[in-house]
C-alpha positions in Angstrom: 12.9 12.5 -75.8 9.6 13.1 -75.3 8.7 9.3 -74.4 11.6 9.5 -72.0 10.3 12.7 -70.5 6.6 11.6 -70.2 7.8 8.2 -68.5 10.3 10.3 -65.8 6.9 12.5 -65.1 4.9 9.4 -64.4 7.5 8.0 -62.2 7.8 11.2 -60.4 4.1 11.3 -59.6 3.8 7.9 -58.4 6.6 7.9 -55.9 5.3 11.7 -54.6 1.7 10.1 -53.8 2.7 6.5 -52.7 5.0 9.0 -49.8 1.7 10.8 -49.1 0.3 7.9 -48.6 2.8 6.5 -46.1 2.7 9.6 -44.4 -0.9 9.7 -43.6 -1.0 5.9 -42.4 0.4 6.5 -39.0 0.3 10.3 -37.7 2.6 10.9 -35.0 -0.1 12.7 -33.1 -1.7 9.2 -32.1 1.3 7.8 -30.6 0.4 8.4 -27.0 3.7 7.1 -25.6 5.7 9.3 -28.0 3.8 12.7 -26.9 2.9 12.2 -22.8 5.7 12.6 -20.6 6.6 9.5 -18.2 5.2 9.8 -14.7 7.7 9.8 -11.8 7.9 7.3 -9.7 7.0 7.6 -6.1 9.6 8.1 -3.3 9.7 5.2 -1.1 10.3 5.9 2.7 10.1 3.2 5.5 9.1 4.7 9.4 9.7 2.9 12.3 7.1 3.6 14.7 5.2 1.8 18.4 2.2 0.2 17.2 -0.2 3.0 19.6 -1.0 5.5 18.6 2.2 6.4 16.3 1.6 3.6 13.6 -2.2 4.0 13.4 -1.7 7.9 13.0 1.1 7.0 10.1 -1.5 4.3 8.3 -4.0 7.3 8.8 -2.1 9.6 6.2 -0.5 7.3 4.2 -2.9 8.1 1.3 -2.6 11.4 1.1 1.1 11.6 1.3 1.0 9.0 -1.6 -1.1 11.6 -3.5 2.2 13.9 -2.9 4.4 11.4 -4.0 6.0 9.4 -1.1 5.0 6.0 -0.7 5.5 4.9 2.9 6.2 1.8 4.3 5.4 1.5 8.2 7.7 -0.7 10.6 6.4 -1.6 13.7 8.8 -2.1 16.6 7.7 -2.7 20.4 10.5 -1.2 22.4 12.5 2.1 22.5 15.9 0.9 21.6 15.6 -1.2 18.2 13.7 1.9 15.9 16.8 4.2 17.0 19.3 1.6 16.1 17.6 0.8 12.6 17.5 4.6 11.8 21.7 4.6 13.0 21.9 2.1 10.4 19.8 3.4 7.8 17.6 0.6 7.7 14.5 3.2 7.7 14.5 6.5 7.1 12.7 8.1 10.1 11.1 7.4 13.3 8.3 8.2 15.1 7.8 7.2 18.8 10.3 9.3 21.0 10.8 12.2 22.7 13.8 15.0 22.2 15.3 14.3 26.1 14.9 10.5 25.3 16.5 11.0 22.1 19.6 12.9 23.7 20.0 10.6 26.4 20.1 7.7 23.6 22.4 9.3 21.4 24.8 10.4 24.5 24.7 6.3 25.5 25.1 4.7 22.6 26.9 7.1 20.7 24.2 7.8 17.8 23.9 10.5 15.5 20.0 11.0 15.7 18.2 14.3 15.2 14.8 15.1 16.3 12.5 17.5 14.0 8.9 18.6 14.8 6.5 17.2 17.7 3.4 15.7 16.7 1.5 14.7 20.0 1.8 14.3 23.8 1.0 10.8 25.6 0.6 11.4 29.4 1.9 9.4 31.7 -0.7 7.9 34.1 -0.6 5.8 37.6 -2.5 3.0 37.0 -3.6 0.4 39.5 -2.7 -3.2 40.0 -3.5 -5.3 42.9 -4.7 -2.1 44.9 -7.1 -0.1 43.5 -7.2 2.7 46.2 -6.3 6.4 45.4 -4.1 6.4 47.8 -1.0 3.9 48.7 -0.9 1.8 51.8 2.6 1.3 53.7 5.0 -0.6 51.6 3.2 -0.5 48.3 5.4 -1.6 45.2 5.0 1.1 42.3 6.5 -0.3 39.0 8.0 2.6 37.0 10.1 2.3 33.3 13.6 1.7 33.6 14.9 4.4 31.0 16.6 7.5 32.3 13.9 9.7 31.1 10.6 8.0 31.7 11.6 7.1 35.1 12.1 10.4 35.9 9.0 11.7 34.7 7.3 8.8 36.7 9.1 9.7 40.0 7.9 13.1 39.1 4.2 12.2 38.7 4.5 10.1 41.8 5.9 13.3 43.5 3.3 15.8 41.9 0.6 13.4 43.5 1.7 13.8 46.7 3.3 10.0 47.5 6.9 11.1 47.7 9.1 14.0 47.5 12.3 14.2 45.6 15.7 16.2 45.6 14.7 20.1 44.9 15.9 21.9 41.7 17.4 18.9 39.6 16.9 18.6 35.5 14.0 15.9 34.7 17.0 13.8 33.3 19.1 14.0 36.4 16.5 12.6 38.6 16.5 8.9 39.9 15.1 7.2 42.5 18.0 7.9 44.8 16.8 11.9 44.8 13.5 10.6 46.7 14.5 12.1 49.7 10.9 12.0 51.5 8.8 8.5 51.2 6.5 8.5 54.3 4.6 5.3 52.9 7.7 3.6 52.7 7.0 3.2 49.0 8.8 0.6 46.6 10.0 1.3 43.3 10.6 -1.3 40.9 12.1 -0.4 37.4 11.2 -2.4 34.4 10.8 -2.3 30.5 8.1 0.3 29.8 6.5 -2.1 27.4 6.1 -4.7 30.0 4.1 -2.5 32.7 1.1 -2.9 31.3 1.1 -6.7 31.6 2.7 -6.4 35.4 -0.3 -5.1 36.8 -1.1 -8.1 38.5 2.4 -8.0 40.0 2.5 -4.7 41.5 0.3 -2.4 43.4 0.4 0.6 40.4 2.7 1.0 37.5 3.5 4.1 35.9 2.9 3.3 32.3 3.7 5.7 29.2 0.4 6.4 27.4 1.0 4.5 24.0 1.8 1.1 26.3 -1.4 2.0 28.3 -3.2 2.2 24.8 -1.8 -1.0 23.6 -2.7 -2.7 27.2 -6.5 -1.6 26.9 -5.8 1.3 29.5 -7.8 4.8 29.5 -6.9 7.7 31.5 -10.2 7.4 33.3 -9.0 4.4 35.0 -5.6 6.0 36.1 -5.3 7.3 39.8 -3.1 10.1 38.6 -2.3 11.6 34.8 0.5 14.1 34.0 -1.2 17.6 33.5 -0.8 19.3 30.4 0.9 21.8 32.1 3.7 19.5 33.6 7.3 19.7 32.7 7.0 16.2 31.1 4.2 17.8 29.0 6.2 20.8 28.0 9.9 18.2 27.1 7.7 15.0 26.4 6.1 15.8 22.5 6.7 12.4 20.5 8.7 13.8 17.4 9.7 12.5 13.8 13.4 11.8 14.1 15.8 11.1 11.2 19.6 10.3 11.1 21.8 13.5 11.0 22.1 14.6 7.5 18.4 13.5 6.5 17.0 16.6 7.7 15.8 18.6 4.7 14.9 15.8 2.3 11.9 16.4 0.9 10.3 13.3 1.6 10.5 13.9 5.3 9.5 17.2 5.1 6.0 16.3 3.0 5.8 13.5 6.2 5.7 16.4 9.0 3.5 18.7 6.7 0.5 15.9 6.3 1.2 14.8 10.2 0.5 18.7 11.1 -2.4 18.9 9.7 -6.4 19.5 11.0 -7.2 16.3 9.6 -4.8 14.3 11.9 -5.1 16.5 14.9 -9.2 15.8 14.8 -7.9 12.2 14.5 -6.4 12.2 17.2 -8.5 13.7 19.7 -11.7 11.5 18.1 -9.6 8.2 18.0 -7.5 8.7 21.7 -10.2 10.7 23.8 -7.2 12.6 25.7 -4.6 9.5 26.1 -3.1 11.1 22.9 -3.0 15.1 22.8 -1.9 16.6 19.7 0.8 19.2 20.2 0.4 21.5 17.0 
């Protein structure tokens, strides 16, 4: 009986020592994978933009946005139509190139569902010399202007502000067309064309009224223009370039973070230093 009891006790002691040894071989506290919470993956968004200045401003904030958990891809478009059709088709998550009046006219014409959010900057439109360099046009001067409704109206208002023509009084900006030219003492000829082509068309016309972003892309500066939209013009009040999304995406956290980093003092300084009056922050 005693031998059996002694054998049992020895067996129990050996088993206990073995168990203690195994539990110390691999402490749970050394397993980082078990103790550290997995990091959340960055949310990815694709933002459509015109090359200058929109894509450049977006690239400037990309790193700061990444710090907030949003990985942004910037997709560059070279016209004013595809960024909106891509947004409507959900090929991109937002775009940054247009004004509210242009967006509203686009929605009406194309039956799209695009919503404008915050304004970031304004690009003054300018009258740039082509074949003629004088500050006043000669008789029969040919002037190129954008062919889309909103920007052609802005161009005509700028020509009126410069005293070259007179338009039908009292009409809303988006309702103005070249048929509203009521006084034209210099017999100016208006030639409408795709806005992006105007800088390259300067050799073919006497003057061209060019959007700020396309003037920048074409190497033009406000100092070269014979007239510029003023900061207190009707166009300036309605001409802020906005972040746009498809209806339903207005409250997406990633988009809100994008707008937050865009409307920062750092971006304001970047715009002022980089574009020297060709682009004006509106926040």
